[in-house]
Structures are given as structure tokens and as C-alpha cells.
N, C-alpha and C positions, 0 to 999 in steps of 0.2 A: 332678751329672748325668753319666751315661755315654753318650757318643755313639760308636757304632761306624761305621766307614766301610768298606763292603764293595762287592763287584762280582761279578757272575756269571762274568765272564771276566777274564783278565789284560789289561793295556795300556789300560784305560779312563781312567786318570788318578786312580785311587783315592788314591795317595800324594800327588799334587799337591793334591788337595782336603783331605786330612787335615792336611798340614803348613801349608797356607795358612790353614786354619781355626784351627789352634793359634796361629800367629803373629798373626792378627788379634785373637784374644781375650786375648793375654797381658798387655796393658796394662789390661784391665778385670777380669780374673778370674785366680785361681790355676789354671794349666793344666798338665796332665800328658799327654804323648803316649806311648802304649804301642804299640810296633811288634810285633804278634803274627804277622806274616808271617815266622815263624822259619826257614822254608826258604830265603827270599831277602829278608832285611830290607834296605830301602833308604831309609828315612826319614832315617837318619843322613847320607846324602849331601847332603840339603837343609838339615837343621838343624845339622849339624856340631857335635854335642855334645862336651863334655869328659867323658869317662867316668872316674868316680871309684870304681866298685865293680864287681867281677866275682864271680859265684857260680855254681858248677857245679850242674847239674841232674842228679840221679841217680834211677834207678828201682830199687826192690828186686826182684831176680829170684831164683828158687829155686835152691838148691844142695842136692843130694841126697847124703846119707851112706848109701851102699849097704850098709855093714856093719850098719846098723840097719834098713834097708828090708826089708819082707817081700813087696814087689811085689803088694800088695793091690789097687792101681789106684784107690784113692779120690781121690788127687790129680788123676789124669787125668779122673775122672768130674766133679769139681767145677770144673775149669778150663773156663770158657766160651770161651776163646780157643785151645784146643788147643795150649797151650805145653808140655805134658808128655805124653809117650807112655810107657806102661809095658808092658814085655815080660816073658817068663817069668823071666828073670834079669838084666834090665837096664832102666834108666830113661834116657830121652832128654829133655833140656830144650832148648827152642827160645827163647832170650832175645829174639829179634826179635819174637816173637808175644806175649810176656808183657806184661801191663798193670799189673803190680805190685799186684794186689789183695790178695795175702797169703792167699787162701783155702786154697791147698794146704798151706802150713806150719801154718796154724791147725787144719786138720782132719786132719792126718796122725796116725793113731793111735799110731805108733811114735816120733813126734817126730824123724823122720829128715830133715826138710827145714828148712833155715835159709835166710836171705836174705843176698845180697851186693849191694852197690851197683854199678849199671852206669851210667856217665856217658852222658847223652843229649845234652847240650849245655851252653850257658852263658847266664846272664842278665847283661846289662851295664846299668848305670844311671849317670846323671850329669845335667848341666845344659846347656841351650842357650839363652842369652840370655833368662833368666827362665822358660823352659819346663823342667819336670822331665821327663826323658827315660828311658825303659826300652825295651830291645829284647832279644829272645831270638835265639840262634843254634843251630840244630840241628846236631849233629855230622854231618859228611859221611858218608853211607852208612847213617845211621839212618833207619828207615822210619816212625817214630811221633812226630810233632811235638807231640801233645797234652800230654804232661807238661811240655814246655818252655813251651807257651802258658799252662798253669795257673800255672806259677811266675812268668811275666811279670805275670799278672793279680794275683798275691799282692802285688805292689808298688803296686797302685792306691791312691791317696790320695783318700778319699771327701770330703774337705773342699772340693774344687774341681771344675773341669770336666775330665773324663777323655775323651780322644779315642783310640780304638783303631783302628789301621791293621790291617785284616784281610787275610788271604791271599785270592786270587781263588778263585772256585768256590763249591760248596755242600756240600763234604764235611765230614768230622768236624772238621778244624782250624777251619773257618769257624764251625761250630756252637759249638765250645768258645770261640772268640773273642767271638762276639756275645752269647752267653748271659749274661743279667743286665744287658744294656744297657737304658737308658731309651728310646733311639731309634736307628734304623739308617738311615744315608744310603747309598743304593744308587747307585753311579756307573755310568753306562752311556753308550753312544754310539748314534746313530740309524742303525744298520745291522741287517740281518737277524740276524746273529750276536749283536749287542748286545741286540736285543729277545728273542731266544730265551733267552739266559742271564739276562736280567733277569727273565723270567717264572719261571725256576727259583729265582732268588734271592728273589723275592717269596714264593713258596710256602714256602721255608725259613724266612724271617723270620716269616711268619704262623703257621707250625707252632709256633714258639717264643713266639708271642703278644707280639711286639715291634713297635711302630708303626714305620712306615718312610716315607721320602720319597725322591725321585729327584733326582739331579744329572745333567744331560745335558751331556756333554763333546763337543767337536768338532761342535757342533750343526748346522753347515751342510753336512756331508758326505753326509747320507743323506736320509731321507724323514720323514714325520710319524707313522709307525706307532707309535713309542714314546710320543709324546704321546697318541695315540688310545687306546693300551692303558691308560696311566695315568688318562685321563679315564674310561674304562669301568670300571676297578677302583677308582676313587675314591682314587688315590694322588697326593698333591701333588707337582708338579714345583717344587722349591724354588730351583733355580739352573740357569741355562743358560750354558755357556761356549762361545764360538764357535771354529771352526777358524781358528787364527791362527798364522802362521809365527813371529811374535815369541815367542809362548808356547812353541812347540816349541824355539826357540833357547835360551830361558831354561832349559827343562827339561833340555836336553842338556848345559848347563853347571852343573847342580846348583843352580839358583837358583829359589826358589819364586815362584809367581805374584804374591803380594802384595809380595814384595821387589823384583822386577823391574818390576812394573807396579802401583805403590802405589794406583792408583785402584780396584783390585779389593778393597781392604781393606773398604770400606763394603759391598760386595756380600756378603762373607763374614760381616760382622757382622749384616746383615739376614737372612742364611741362619740364623745362630744364633738370632736373635730369633724367627723362624718356628718353628724346632724347639722352642724353649722354650714358645711358645704352644701347640703341638700336644701337648707332654708335659703341660703344666698342664691343658689341656682334657680330656685322657684321664684324668688323676688325679681331676678333678672328677666325671667320668662314673662312675668306679669307686666313688667315695664315696657316690653317690646310692643 
């Protein structure tokens, strides 16, 4: 089962939930945590994994041999991302816009375009107290995290429970991360900003046809509008975490909730049981 943990905005406690869920399950299941927040991965701060493998993530970008090029412009026509511009006697390539699809080199009638590898980031993998751990790191200055996210997900082991820590928001990196999940946990807080971004996140997840549930963090700081929205939209609230200064202290020291306050382990186990019931129920409905 693949459970992605996402949020419409940053700072809601998404990583706190992902790491605590992984630690709660590790004695019962084979657990793997994928940190797909490749622009700012921080699950390692809490799990403290021993990294045993590093792999560079490279994207094939076009290289034009202008001695062969006839400047016909077919490469620019086929490029959906405008990564190539053809002028009368010159070709410009914009590597930061290239998605590495290979269409330009494949369709070049003069075979004037080859591809060279551009390093986008790295993927690191290892172990953390019985949890298989994988994280991606986007190279500073790179604008496109999706190739690194795809490579992180290539490490997924389908034999157990996979928990994906997703970057905040609803943009392309989020879609790439949660795509293919069996369930998505949306972590939010009971504030106007939290509700606004939760609505956007729910719309994104529904567009991908992935069932979802909500975790409300810092539950006592706002109002009941998040619960009202979830009730109206028939979205289950699966866990509520109160505003607690002790939780904040633990978080600031890189200690997960279930390690610093072990009584929360049962709450996360019940959360998982609820998710599994919802996934099984959906599977039965699809089979009918």
C-alpha cells in the first residue's frame, strides 16, 4: 500500500505525521519512507538514517551539431516546452526548460541533435531503525524537481507499506509525488489559510482519483470550519493533534511525536487501520 502525506501549504506538520506513522508501523509491517520533498527534504532530521547509496539524477538535454543542421526548425516545432529556438543561422538550447523527452533528437531529419546528461540532483538511500529510507535532493539552482521525484519513486518497494512525504502545495511536484498512491493523507490546520489550501489540495487529489482523509494539526488554535468543510465534502477526519508546546519542543529538537510521546503510537496505528479500511472498501466498490 502506498500512502502519500501531503498538504496544501507548508508548515502544517506533514513530515511530523509521515515520520510518526512510519515509526509506528515498523514493528508490524515492512515500511519504506520516500522523502519526495526534494527541494527541502527534512525527514532525515527525524529518522536519522544511515545512508548507504547515492545515485546522481541526470536529464538528457539536446546538443546541436550546427555543421549538420539545416535550420529547418522541426526541433523547435515539436518541443512543447520551448526549450529550442531556431534562427536563420543559429540554434539556441535552453536546458532549464528541457524535460528530456527526446522528441527533438528523434525527429531531426539531419540527425544533427544528440543528447548529453545534465545532473539535476541526487537520490540517497539507506536504513533507519528498521525503516527503508530514500530521499531526493534537487541541485541548488535547478528549477525542475520532477525528474528527481521520479527517480526517488523508482526505489519504491511494493512488498510493504510505502509512505511518501510530499512537498507542500498543489503544483507539478505534488502531482508527481502522489500519483499512483492508494491513499492521500492531507495535513492541515484549523485556520483560514489552512482551509483555503486544503480545498485546493482536495481538488488536486480528486482530479487524480485518489481517496483522501484529513489530519488536523494544532487543532485548538482556530475554528471549526475545517471540520465543517470535511463533513460537507464527505472527507473523513482521521486524526486530530492538539496545539501542544511539548510537541513543538520535540519537533524543534528533531524528535518525532511517537518517540517523544510514545502514547501517540496507538493513535497512528489506529490512523493506519482506518486508512486500510477505506482503501479496502474502495477496492470492493470498484470490483462490483
